[in-house]
C-alpha positions in Angstrom: 2.2 -12.5 -13.4 3.9 -12.9 -10.3 6.6 -10.4 -9.4 10.1 -11.4 -10.4 13.5 -9.5 -9.3 12.8 -6.1 -10.8 15.2 -5.4 -13.9 16.1 -2.0 -12.8 18.8 -2.0 -9.8 18.6 0.6 -7.0 21.9 2.8 -7.0 24.1 3.1 -3.6 22.8 6.3 -2.8 19.3 4.8 -2.4 20.4 1.7 -0.5 22.3 4.1 2.0 18.9 6.3 2.4 17.0 3.0 2.9 19.6 1.9 5.4 19.3 5.0 7.5 15.5 5.2 7.3 15.6 1.4 8.9 17.8 2.4 11.9 15.8 5.4 12.7 12.8 3.6 12.7 14.2 0.9 14.8 15.7 3.7 16.7 12.3 5.2 17.2 9.8 2.2 17.5 12.2 -0.5 18.4 12.9 -4.1 17.0 9.2 -5.5 16.1 8.2 -9.2 16.2 5.4 -10.7 14.4 2.4 -12.1 16.5 2.5 -15.6 17.6 3.9 -17.5 14.5 1.0 -19.8 12.8 1.4 -22.7 10.6 2.0 -21.7 7.0 -1.7 -23.0 6.1 -3.4 -21.2 9.4 -1.0 -18.0 8.0 -2.5 -18.2 4.6 -6.0 -18.5 5.8 -5.6 -15.7 8.2 -3.9 -13.4 5.7 -6.7 -14.2 3.1 -9.0 -13.2 6.1 -7.2 -9.7 6.5 -7.7 -8.3 3.1 -9.6 -5.2 3.3 -10.2 -5.4 7.0 -8.4 -4.5 10.4 -6.4 -6.7 12.3 -8.9 -7.1 15.1 -11.7 -8.0 12.6 -9.1 -10.5 11.1 -8.4 -12.1 14.4 -11.9 -12.2 15.6 -12.9 -14.2 12.3 -9.9 -16.3 12.6 -10.8 -17.2 16.0 -14.4 -18.0 15.3 -13.5 -20.0 12.5 -11.1 -22.1 14.3 -13.4 -22.5 17.2 -16.2 -23.4 15.0 -14.2 -26.1 13.1 -12.0 -28.7 14.5 -9.5 -28.8 11.3 -9.2 -27.5 8.1 -10.7 -30.7 6.7 -14.1 -29.7 8.3 -13.4 -26.3 6.9 -13.1 -27.7 3.4 -16.3 -29.7 3.7 -18.6 -27.5 5.5 -21.5 -25.9 3.7 -20.3 -22.7 2.4 -22.8 -20.5 4.4 -21.4 -22.1 7.7 -18.1 -20.6 6.9 -19.4 -17.4 5.8 -21.1 -16.9 9.1 -18.0 -17.8 11.1 -15.8 -15.5 9.1 -18.3 -12.4 8.8 -16.4 -10.2 11.1 -13.6 -10.1 8.3 -15.7 -8.4 5.9 -16.7 -9.8 2.2 -17.2 -13.1 3.8 -19.0 -14.2 0.5 -16.0 -13.9 -1.5 -13.3 -15.2 1.2 -15.2 -18.0 2.3 -15.4 -19.7 -1.1 -11.7 -18.7 -2.0 -10.5 -20.2 1.5 -12.7 -23.7 0.7 -11.5 -24.0 -3.2 -7.6 -23.3 -1.8 -8.0 -26.2 0.9 -9.7 -28.4 -1.9 -6.9 -27.8 -4.3 -4.2 -28.1 -2.0 -5.9 -31.7 -0.7 -5.8 -32.8 -4.5 -2.4 -31.9 -5.2 -0.7 -33.0 -2.2 -2.9 -35.6 -0.7 -3.4 -33.7 2.8 -3.9 -30.3 4.2 -0.5 -28.9 5.1 1.7 -26.3 3.6 5.2 -27.3 5.4 6.7 -28.8 2.0 7.3 -25.6 0.6 10.2 -24.8 2.8 11.8 -27.2 0.7 11.1 -25.6 -2.8 13.2 -22.3 -2.3 11.9 -18.9 -2.6 10.7 -18.4 -5.8 9.1 -21.9 -6.2 7.6 -21.3 -2.9 6.3 -18.0 -4.1 4.8 -19.2 -7.2 3.2 -22.2 -6.0 1.2 -20.1 -3.3 0.4 -17.2 -6.1 -1.6 -19.8 -8.4 -4.7 -19.6 -6.0 -7.2 -17.3 -6.3 -7.2 -14.1 -4.1 -3.3 -15.0 -3.1 -1.5 -12.0 -4.4 2.4 -11.1 -3.8 1.6 -9.8 -0.4 -0.3 -12.8 1.0 2.3 -15.1 -0.5 5.4 -13.2 1.0 3.7 -12.9 4.4 3.2 -16.9 4.8 7.0 -17.0 3.6 8.5 -14.4 5.9 6.7 -15.3 8.9 5.8 -18.9 8.8 8.4 -20.8 6.7 11.1 -18.5 7.4 11.9 -17.6 4.0 12.8 -14.2 3.3 10.5 -11.8 1.7 9.6 -8.3 2.0 5.6 -8.0 2.3 4.1 -4.8 0.7 0.7 -3.9 1.7 -1.1 -0.3 1.2 0.8 1.2 4.1 4.2 -0.2 2.8 3.5 0.9 -0.5 2.5 4.4 0.4 5.3 5.2 2.9 8.0 4.0 0.4 6.5 5.9 -2.3 6.5 9.0 -0.2 10.1 8.6 0.9 11.1 8.0 -2.5 12.5 4.6 -2.0 10.8 3.5 -5.1 10.3 4.8 -8.7 6.7 6.9 -8.5 5.1 5.0 -10.9 6.4 1.5 -9.9 3.4 -1.0 -9.3 2.6 -2.5 -5.9 3.7 -6.1 -7.4 7.0 -5.0 -8.7 7.7 -3.0 -5.5 8.2 -6.4 -3.4 11.2 -7.4 -5.5 12.6 -3.9 -5.4 12.3 -3.1 -1.6 14.0 -6.5 -1.3 17.0 -5.0 -2.7 17.1 -2.1 -0.3 17.3 -4.4 2.7 19.3 -7.1 4.1 17.2 -10.5 4.3 17.0 -10.4 8.2 15.4 -6.6 8.1 12.6 -7.7 5.8 10.3 -8.5 8.6 11.2 -5.9 11.2 11.2 -3.1 8.0 7.6 -4.3 7.1 6.3 -3.9 10.6 7.9 -0.6 11.1 6.7 1.2 7.7 3.2 -0.2 8.6 3.3 1.0 12.1 4.7 4.4 10.5 2.1 4.6 8.1 -0.9 4.0 10.7 0.2 6.2 13.0 1.8 9.3 11.3 2.1 8.9 7.2 -1.9 8.7 6.9 -3.4 8.4 3.5 -4.8 11.9 4.2 -3.1 14.7 6.3 0.2 13.0 7.0 1.8 14.4 10.3 4.9 15.4 8.4 6.1 17.5 11.2 6.5 14.7 13.8 7.7 12.0 11.5 11.2 10.7 12.4 11.9 10.5 8.6 11.1 13.3 7.5 14.6 14.5 6.7 14.7 11.6 4.3 11.3 11.9 2.8 10.8 13.4 -0.8 7.3 13.9 0.1 7.9 16.3 3.0 10.8 17.9 1.6 8.8 19.0 -1.8 5.9 20.1 0.4 3.1 18.1 -1.4 -0.2 18.1 -0.4 -2.3 14.8 -0.2 -4.6 14.3 -3.2 -8.3 12.4 -3.3 -8.9 13.2 0.2 -12.4 14.3 1.5 -12.6 17.7 2.9 
């Protein structure tokens, strides 16, 4: 089921806390920008490649794929093993290659050509729902395409954003990742979605680690429920 606007509404106090956190991160990290914008279809494939791997591995795999095949039509029609080999640096290539090819085939069957530019005319929910029909395209992948390629405001929630927002107390503790997308969109203004997403990721990678978060040097420790409660990481190797 695709995430819809959550039936619960954050209160004003939580919105103020979120805005203060956003401002502190902007002051600490600056106003970040997404890497060079890609077409919506390129971004979709790139984001599929990014699943369960690093940005570096994703970029290597995407570059290899674009170098080997002149366009998406040739990727679509290529022997599966050739696509697997091209994207192997991204990991899980035996899963990602057939998924990418299946999506390219389905887009062609439904639209007649390989482009996703039409999504910009469908509105936020329509475009999100259209993308989310594909196997391997979850709410995070759809939100990234909307926000960073189509200019349709969406707040992508990856593992870092989910962890950081939970520890800060910006979302209900037991809220699942799918509902977290719509919830966080209520805490920030649309123009804050992209920078907020990127700065939360940076905080998660550099400071708010899954294991042994470096709370004393975190710029948000004064706002953080996790730090205030002196909780300890769980399920971490010794």
